[in-house]
Structures are given as C-alpha cells and as structure tokens.
N, C-alpha and C positions, 0 to 999 in steps of 0.2 A: 675845565678841560687845559692842560698843559702839553705842549708841543716843544719839539725842537725843529730847527730848519737846516738843511742843507743846500748850499748853492755850490754849484761846478760851472764854473767859466771855462767851456771848452773852445777849441779852435776855430768852430763852426757855428756855436750857439752858446747861449747862457740858460742854465737850467734851475729852477727853484724847487724843493720839494719841502712839504711841512709834514713831520713824522709824529704821530700820536705815540709815544711811546709806552703808554699805559695800555692802550689797544692793540698794539703793534701794528699799526696800519698807517699807509701814507694817505692822508686826508685832502690833500692840496698838491697839485704841481702844475709848473708853468715853463714856458721857454720862449726865447727871443733869438732870431738870427743875428750873426756877427759877420760882416764881409771881410774880404781879404784882399791885399794889394799883391798882385804876383807880377813879377818882370821876369824875362828870359834868362838873365844872369843869376837866377837863383834867389833874387829877392822875394821874401814872404814877410809882409808887415801888416799891421792894424792900426787904427788910431785908439788912443786911451778914452776918448771920448765916445767910442762906440760901446765901450764896457759900461761906462755910466749910464748911457741911455739903455741899454739892453738890460741891465739890472734893475732900472726903474720900470721896465716895460714888464718885466717877470712880476715883480711885486705889484703892479697894479692889476694884473690879472687874478690876483688871489683875493678871497672874501675878506672884508676890513676885520671881521670877527676872528677869523682863523687866524689873521696876522696878529691880533693883539693877543693872542694865545701863547706866542713863541716866546720860550723862556731862555733859549740859547741858540747860537748860530754856529755852524762850522762850515769854512769855505775851502773848495778845492779850485786849483785853477792849472792850465796847461804849464808844463815844467819850461824851465830855462828862458823863456821870451823876456825879454829886457824893456822894463817900463821906466825910460828916464824922465824925472821931474826936477823942476827946479825948487829954489827954496820956498815957493809958495804952493808947492804941490801940483803944478802944472806941468804937462807933458813938453820937454824940449824939442822932442823928435818922435816920430811913429815908434810904436812898440815892434820890435826885431823879433820875428817868431821862432820858435824850435825848428821848424822847418825850413830855416832860411839858409842856403847854402852860400850865400854870396860872400862869407866869412872866412872862406878856405885860406886865402892869403894870410889873415891874421892869425889863423890857427899855426901856420907855418912860423910866422914871426914870434910868436909868443912861445912855442916849442923850441926855436933856436935861441932865444935869450934865456930860457930855463935852463938851458944845457943838454936838452933831448928829451924824447918822450919817456924813457925810463926813469930820468930823474923827476919829471912832472908826476909820474904815478907814485913815486917814492914821497913825494912831498904833499900831495893831495889825494892820492888814491884814483886820479882819472888823467887820462890824457886830453890834449886839446882836439875838441871836435867841432865842426861848424854849428852843431845843435845846442853847444853848451853857451852859457851866458858870458864868460869872459871874453871870448874873440868878438861878440856883438859889441861890447862896451869899447874895445880897441878899434873896432871898425868906425864907431861914432867919433872918437878921438882922431883917426886918420881922415875920414870923408866928411864930417861935419864938425869943424873946429869950434864954430861959432856957438852951435848947439852944446858941444861937449864943454865949453867954458861956463856956460850957465847950469850945468849939471850939478845937483845937490843931492839927491836921492835916487839910489839904485833899488829897485822894487822888480819882484817877480810878478805876475799877474793875480796869484791869490793874495800876496802882500797888498796890492793896490786894492783889491775889494775890501780887505780888511780896513785900509786906510779909509775909503768911502765911507764905511760903517761907523767908525771910531775917532777917525781924525788923527790917529797915531801911526807911527811906524814902527814894525818888528818884521822879524822872519824867524822861521823854525827850522830845526836842523834836516827835517827830510828834504824840503824844497830847496834850501839853500845848499845841501850837499850836491845839487846838479848844476851848480854854477861855475865848476872849475876853479873857484877862488875859495874854496872851503878845505879844512883839513879834516877828512872823514874819519880818522882815527881819533883825534883830539876833540872833535866837534867844536872847531873854532873857525874864525875866518883865516886863511891862509896869507898872512902878511907879505911874505915874500914874493909870492905870485901877484898880487894885488899891486904891489910896486912896480912890476914890470909894465903894468898899464899906466899908472900914475902914481906918483909919490904919495899922494893924498886920498886915494882911491878908498881906502878903508874909512875914512870918516864920511864917507858917502852910503855905507853900507849900514842896514839897520841893526838894532840891537837884537840879539839872538835869545828865543825864550824856549822852554821846554815844550815838546808835543804834548798837546791837551791843557796847557797853561791858558791863562787868560790872555788874549792879545789886547783889549780893551773894553770897552762898552759902547753900545749905540748912542752916539752923539744926538743932541736935540735937532739938529739940523738933517742928519741921516733919518731920524724918527719921524720928522714931517715930510720929508721927501718920500721915503717908502712906506710909511704907516704902520710901522713896527713900534714898540714900547722904547722910549728912551731908557738907557740902563740896561737894557738886554745884554746878558753875557756874548762876547764874541770870542770863539775859542782859537788856537794858534791857527788852525788850517793846515792845509800842506799841497803838495804837487798832487796832479791828477793820479798819477800811478801809486803814491803813497795813501791817498784817500780810497782810492779803488781796492787797495791791499785791506783797508778796515772793511769796506763795504761788502767784499767777499769774503771776510774771515781769515785771510792770510796774515794772522798775526801770531803765530806759533810755528815751530820748526816742521818742515815737511810738506807744507802746502805752497803750490806754485800759483799765481794768478796769470791766465793768458788773456790779454785785451786785444780783440780783433776790432780795430777801428781804423780811421785813415793811416795812423802810425799803429805798429803792432808792437806789444810789450810782453815780456815775459818775467816774472819777478817772484821772488820768495822771501819770507821772513828769516832773519837770522839774529842770533843773540849775541854775535861777535861781528868784526868787520870782515868783509869778504872783498879781498882785493885781486884781481884778475890782472895777472901781468901782461897779457894781450891786449887789455883795453876793450875788449868785446863785451863784457859784463861790466856796468857801471857800477862803481862802489858806492852806491847812495847809503844814507840813513832812512829809517822809516819814519813815519809819523806816530807811530805807538811804542816808541822807546827803545827800538832795536836797530837794524840796518836792513838793509833793503836791496841786495845785489839785483842788477836789472840788466836785460837785454832790450834795446829799442831798434826797431826798424822803422824807416820811414815811408813806406810803401806796403802796407798790408793789404786793405781793402782795395787801393787804389787800383790794380789790375783787374779784378772783377768789376769794378764800377766802369773803368773804361771801356771794357769790351761789353759790358752789359749796354752801355749808352750806344755802342758801336753797333750792336745788334738790335737795338731797340726793344728790348725785354725789360720787364719788371723783374724785382728780386726773385719771387717765387719761379716765374718762368725761366730765368737764368739758372736757378738751382735744378730745376728738372730737366733742363738741357745737360746741364754738366753731369746728373745722374747717369745719363745714357751711356757716358764713356767709361772704359774701363779704368781701373787704378792706374796711374802712370800716362793716362791721357794719350795711349797708342804711341808713345815715344815723343809727345810734344813737351817740352819743358821750357817755361817762361820764366825768364830774369826779370822782375816787375820795377825795375829802377826808373820809374816815370819822373820821380822827383830827386833824381841823384840817390845815395843812400847813406846811411850813417853807420850800421853794420850790416855788412862790411863796410869800412869806411871809404867810400866810392863817392864824395860830393858832387862828382861830374860824371857820375854813372848814368847809363840809358837802358831802357828797357828793351827787351829782344825776345823773340819768339824763335826757340831752337828745335832742331829734329824734325822739321817738316819735311813730308815725302806727298807724293801725289795721293797715295791711298789715305795717309791720316790727316789731311788738311779738312777737317770737318769742324763745324760749330760747336759741337758736342765737346770735342776734344780740347778746343780752345778754352771753352768755358771751364772744363776740368781742371786743365792746366794753370789756369788763373786763379781757382780756389787752392790748389796744392802749392803754388808758389809761396803764398802768405805763411803758409806751415812750414814749409822747407826753411823759411828765414827765423822761424821761432826755434826749430831744431838746433841751429848753432847756438843759440844760448843755452838749450839743454846740455849740451856736450860740454860747454863750458860749466856749466853747474856740476855735472858728473865729476869733470877732471878736479874741480876745487873741493869736492869731498861732501857736496850738499846732496843728501839723500831724498828725492823726491818721491812723495806718495801718492799724490792726486793734483790734478789740475782742476782749478775754478775758472771757467770759461765766460769772459764778459765781453762789453763791446757790441756794437751792431751785427757782428758776424756771428755771434753766439747764438742768434736767433735760428742759424740754417742747421736742420739736423745733419745734413751733408757734411757740413764743415766740422760739426762736433764730432762725427765720425772720422773724418780725414785727420782731425786733431789727436784722437785716441789712437789711432794708429802709426800715425808718423812718429808721434811721442812715446809711444807704448807706454801710456799710463791711462787710469781711469779718468773720465772728465765728467764733471759736473757743474750745473749752471745754476747761478743764484736766481731766485724768484724775482727780486728787484733789477730790472734791467739798468736802472740808472746807479751804477755801482760807486762812482765817485760822489755824487750827491747823496747818497745814502751814507757812505763813509764819512760824509762831512757831518750829517745828523747825528751819527753814531758818536763821533769825537765832541760834538756839542753836547752829547748827553753826559759823556766822560767826565768833560769839563764842568758842567753842572753839578754833577753829583760830588765832585772834588772840590768844588771852590765856591759853591752857594751854600749861605747859613742854613738854608731851609734843609740841605741834606747833611749837615755836619754831623760827623761820626759815621757816615754810611759810604765810605770811600769804596770805589769798586775800580777793577782792573779793565783794561780795554779789552783783555781776552774774554772775560765774563760776559761783558757787554756784547762783544761779536758773537759769542754763543747764542746769546738770547735773542738777538735782533736780526742776525743774517739769516734769513729763511731761503733754502735751496728746493729748485723744482722737485717735486715728489716727494718733499721731505716726510710725508705721513707714511710713506713706504720707503724704507731705507733705500733700496737700489732702483726705485721706479725710474728715477731721472739719471741714473748712472750710464754713460756710455763706457763699455769695457772694450779695450783693444781685442782684435781678433787676430790668433797667431799667424794666419795665412796671409792676413792683409799687413800685418806688420813686417813679415819677411817681405812682401812685395815690394811697400813703400822702402825698406832699406837698400833696394836695388835702385829704386826711383832716386831716391836721395843721392847715392853715390853718382848717378849720371848728372844730376842738378850741380853737385859739387865740381866735377869735371868742367862742366860749361862755365861755371863761376870762376874757376882758376885761369881757365883759357882766355876770357874774355876780361877779367879785371885789369890786365896791364894796358888796356885800351882806354881805360877812363882816370889812369894816374897820371 
C-alpha cells in the first residue's frame, strides 16, 4: 500500500490525513488544537513551538504502519501569518496571525512610504492591509527591535512545517503572493517594497520554487520524531486557500470556492493575473500553476458562533431556529465585524445589529441574520469578480459552514449560482494530499514518464456529495429567493455605507 499525506495547519487546529490514492480513500486522519493569544488592541498571536507540538501529536495518533506507507507529503497553512526565525531556526517572537489587526499603523506607514495605495497595487498587485505579512514584519521592527535584530528567516506557517519536516527553507508562489512583498505579475519578491521595511529584508526571504515542486525530503530527525520514512518527498505546499482550491477542484476557469470558516473566502482559478484596482479582491497566485483572485472576510462564521453561544444552542438547534425566520430576517441586518474587518477594510470595525423593532426582535430573526451576514460579505467579492470579467459557473462550498443545508441555500440564492459541496470536508488537507500526489508523479523515479496535470488529478480525486447522481447534491438558486435577497443585500449595503465612517 502506498499513500500520500496532507497536513493542514489551521488557525485553531492542525489536521493530518493519509490518503490511499489507489483506492481513493482517506484511511487515517487526526487533529490537535492550537491556542491563540488575543488582546483588546487587535493582537492575535501564537507560538511557533505550539505548531511543533501539534504536528507531533497528530502523527502520534496515526498507526505506525500507515505512516510508513506515506510516499509524499503536501502541507497547507493559514496565509499571511509571520513566523520570525533566527539563524538557528528558532522563533525570535510570537507568530503574528492573519487576523491580527494591531498592525494598522504599519499599513499606513508602508503605504505612505510607497507613494500611495495605487502605486502599491501597481508594483505588487496588493494594497497594504493588516492581514498581510509585510506590516507584521514592520511591526516587529517598530515594537520589538531586539527580536528584529536577531531575525534571519521570514516564513509563513506552511513554510515552517516544511522546514520542520525537511530542515530546508523554501516558499512557493501561491502563499508568497499573500505577503504584500511579492510581485504577483512577475512571480518574484518585490525588492522595492521589501527595502521599505529593511534594506536587507530580501535576504531573509526563502528561495521561491514552483508549485508542485519538491520542497525537500523528510530528514532523519523528522523521521524519528514523527514516525515517517526518511527521504519521503515533501511538496512545495501552499496557503490554506490555495490548497483548498486544489481540494475542491478549483483548478480551472469558471469555478469558485467559497469557504465558510472563522474567516470567509471566495476565490477562483485564472490563467492570467487578475488585479483589482479597488483592492477588495486580492491578486494572489495559485498553488496549481495559475492565479487565484480572492476575497477574504475576517468574520464569516464568527457572528453565528457568537449568537449561538449567547443563546446556548448547538449547531443544529441554531440552524433550526434560523429556519423559522423569513428571508431577510424580518428586517434585521447584522454587520458581523466582531474582529474588525479586512474586506471592507475596517480594521477598527465593530459588529452591529440593525433594523430592530419591537415586532421583529426575535431569536429566530437574529439567528437568520447572523447566517445571512456571512454570505453578504461574500457577495462583495462576487461583484468584484463580475466587474473584472470573471464568469463564474458554480460555487464549491467548503469549511465548517458548508455542512449547514440552510447556509447552502442562502449561498445559492444570495450569489445566484449553483452550489455543490465536496464529499471530503477537509478541503485544505485534501488539497495537500493531491498536491503531494502531483509532486510524486512528476518527481519520483518510480513514475518517470508518467507526468500528470493537477487538473487531471483534481478531476480524479475530488469527490462531490451525490457524485453518483449528477444533480443530487446541487443546490440551485430559486428565482423568487434571489429577487428577495437582492433587496436585502441592498439594505445591508446601505447600513455598511452609513456605519463604515465610524470605524475609519
């Protein structure tokens, strides 16, 4: 038996799956939680050693024989988070996360030094946003100068896991494109922007490799620590959104993936760069050879989780409560900015419940409005895709929220597109496994002469719910519901325009 392994280092947990690619079956999986440091100033941090321990815990939960069958590994990690290492590969400070908004002043500083947002987008394809990596590096320089003086290696979480496995430093285009110090069009580090932070910053950035290339091989020390074979291939890996694109089959034009997790993302594959002059759609590269224009909101399932906790309901009971309410929650509209917001760019944003009256102030309306708010945030991205000429045909829904039939229906009707759900709920880890298989086929002597494309592998290994019956698991938009949601979204947009100035 030969298998491939997908690792997904998420914000809240590390997950490992082992996939038998001949039988097309996940034969083992495990997970371990990862804590977070949160402060009222927007700080969101973790410690690199927590990643070490979580990865070890995950592999310890998997049968030794299965681990020995692993022929290649692909790693997914949360994007943008800054892992700062010294010359010995040890962290000089905490990992500053994608959802950290304390770096808003550094965004302003970098934007001013670059000559304005338009020039930043022209140089690298991205504006400066608190979620990206560049302002986090400048924050370390401004606030922790002693730690910055020791800094020698700048990694992202998936790069760090690759380093733990192989002992080598590398980066690939997809994840690197989310750092705001990368030239998206030319696929190289943006030297001029790097020098705004520090003259020698580019020397701290890892070498760039092609998506699907070999990042390295499992070292002797990693083999002993995790119980996997020394010399096992480790693919380039990628950011969680890039790997979720592979794991949901979004590796060709026309498909969009919508991920409903703590953060919400909407992204689609493109053969050419897609640069949004507004900055709402991030101009990322994919981890499958093209580009991946992407919208990210920082508060997707956050509102539903907060209200669910307030009401003391489990997920199913909360959905049932929300299903009692009509489309538009009888006039209640939630702006779900519990953690500030990335899109729209409101790092100091706050959540609000709008449109309350004595008649509509009911638990079911609040529950439904919380679910709807997540998808309204996604629609901002869809409008951007439409304006840039991207023709969407279908949405692949993933993340924890994808399990909700009500949320599936809301997504189909708010976005006015068919929605399908991949059978494997761990899209990022599955994407890692498929990328590992791609790497294995194209770089292993055993498969010499049998090179395959990532599109073919995704078609073969991404299973959709109800795949045996073409339309069994497809949620199609309903014309009346689409029209109703158009009106509700207009109201959402009015509240957003009216309240945004309070948070700038």
